[in-house]
C-alpha positions as CSV (number, residue, x, y, z in Angstrom):
1,M,62.0,116.9,19.8
2,A,64.3,114.1,21.1
3,D,66.9,112.3,19.0
4,K,66.6,108.5,19.5
5,I,70.0,106.9,20.0
6,A,69.0,103.3,20.8
7,E,66.0,101.2,21.5
8,I,66.1,97.8,23.2
9,V,63.2,95.4,23.4
10,S,64.2,92.4,25.4
11,E,63.3,90.0,28.2
12,L,64.7,90.8,31.6
13,E,67.5,88.4,32.4
14,F,68.2,89.6,35.9
15,V,66.3,91.5,38.7
16,A,68.4,92.1,41.8
17,D,67.7,93.7,45.1
18,I,69.9,96.8,45.9
19,E,70.1,97.5,49.6
20,G,66.4,96.8,50.0
21,E,65.4,100.2,48.5
22,K,65.5,99.6,44.7
23,D,66.1,96.9,42.2
24,C,68.5,96.5,39.3
25,L,67.0,95.4,36.0
26,M,69.5,93.9,33.5
27,S,69.4,92.4,30.0
28,Q,71.6,92.0,27.0
29,Q,70.6,91.9,23.3
30,G,73.5,91.4,21.0
31,N,75.9,94.3,21.5
32,L,73.2,96.4,23.3
33,W,72.6,95.9,27.0
34,F,71.1,97.8,29.9
35,N,71.5,97.9,33.6
36,V,68.9,100.2,35.2
37,D,68.1,100.8,38.9
38,V,64.4,101.4,39.6
39,P,62.4,101.9,42.8
40,K,60.9,98.9,44.5
41,G,57.2,98.1,43.7
42,H,57.6,97.8,39.9
43,G,56.3,94.2,39.8
44,L,58.8,93.2,37.1
45,K,60.5,89.8,37.2
46,S,63.1,87.8,35.1
47,G,61.5,86.9,31.7
48,D,59.2,89.9,31.5
49,K,59.5,91.8,28.2
50,V,60.5,95.5,28.5
51,R,61.5,98.4,26.2
52,V,64.3,100.8,27.0
53,I,64.7,103.9,24.8
54,V,67.7,106.2,25.0
55,E,67.1,109.7,23.7
56,R,68.9,113.0,23.8
57,V,66.7,115.7,25.2
58,E,67.2,119.4,25.5
């Protein structure tokens, strides 16, 4: 079983192209923030609501 460390539910503030191959998704919620690179084709845009969960897995 995984141990949840943090969960962020937030609107994307920023979606940026990275070298034409992937995009960077970014948002900040208080003292929690994320910056995640994802493959193109995800269909997300600034203002979309997403959930990011950080868990320790074995």
